[in-house]
N, C-alpha and C positions, 0 to 999 in steps of 0.2 A: 285412637287419637290421631288427628291429622298433623302431619309435619309441614310447617311453613318454612320456606327457604328464603324469606324476604331479605334478611341482612346478608346472608352468604351470597345469594345471587346478586344482590346490589353491589357488594364489594367486588365480586368477580367481574361484573359488567363495568364498574368504574375503573378497575385496573386495566381492562381491555381498552376502554375509551381513552385512558391516559396515554397508552402506548400508541394510539392512533391520532394523537394530537398533531395538527399541522397537515393532515391529509386533506384532500379536496373533496368537495361535494358530500354525499351521504356517508362516505367511508370514515368520516371523523365522528359521526354521532349516531349512526344506525348500527347496533351491535352485530347484526348478521353480516353486513358489509364490512364493518371494521375488523371482524375476526379474520376474514379472508385477506384483507389488505395487510394486517399485521403479520400473518403467516408468510405472505409473499414478500413483505419487506424484510423479514428475517432471513429468508432464502437469499435475497439479493445482497444483504449485508454480509452474510457468510461467504458467498461466492466472491464478492468484490474485495473483501479483506485479502483474499489470496491473489486476486487479479492485480491489486494495488502493488503487491510485492513484485509480481511479474513485470508490471509496467515500469517500476523504478529500476529493476535490474536491466531492462532493455535500455532505458534512458542513460544509465551509468555507462553501459558498454559503448553506446554511441558517443558519449562525451569523451570517454577515454580514448577511443579510436581516433576521433577528430584531433585531439591534442597530441596523440602519438604520431599521427601523420605529419603534423606541423613540425615535430621534432625528428622526422626522418625515419620512422619505423612504423610498424603496423601493430594493431591491438594484440594479435596472437603472439607476435614476436616479442612485444613488450612484456606480456605476462610470463612468457618463457624466460626472458632475461631476469625479471624480478624473482622468479622462483629459483633460478640458478644462483643468483646473488644473495639469496636468503633475506630478501627485503619483503617483509610480510605486511603489506598494506591491502586492505580489502577494497573492493571495487567502489564502494561508496566514498571512501576517503580519497581514492585516486581521482574520482570524478570531481570531488570538491576541490582538490588541489588544481586540477586541470581548469576548472571554471574560475575559481577565486584567486588562485596564486599560481599563475602560469610559470613564473620564474622558479618556484620551488619544484613544480612538476618537471621542468626541464632539468633541474639538478638531480631529481630522482632518476630520470631517464639516463642521464649521463653516468650516474653512479652504477646503474644496472648494466650499462654497456661496458664498464671497465673490466 
């Protein structure tokens, strides 16, 4: 008896093409091209989830350093002072304070320098 793969293959193909929605040219509707495009998109997504964290950490460090220099210290010195003073603020929160609430950031720097 012959095995027909109609519904299984159709379901697999439609799942693949759903993941390729929004792609340009034949990569959105030609299964052979869509398969490669979806695999490559997955690779980029995985890599860039990590790169996003790296970029944000760099940005936060730059923002903290700029605000620290306005307050008469450097990034590395500020983090050392914070650690010695047992002030545990992560870099994300420090950058947020530096950008949105400069007076609070100045107060944190002053507290750390005591």
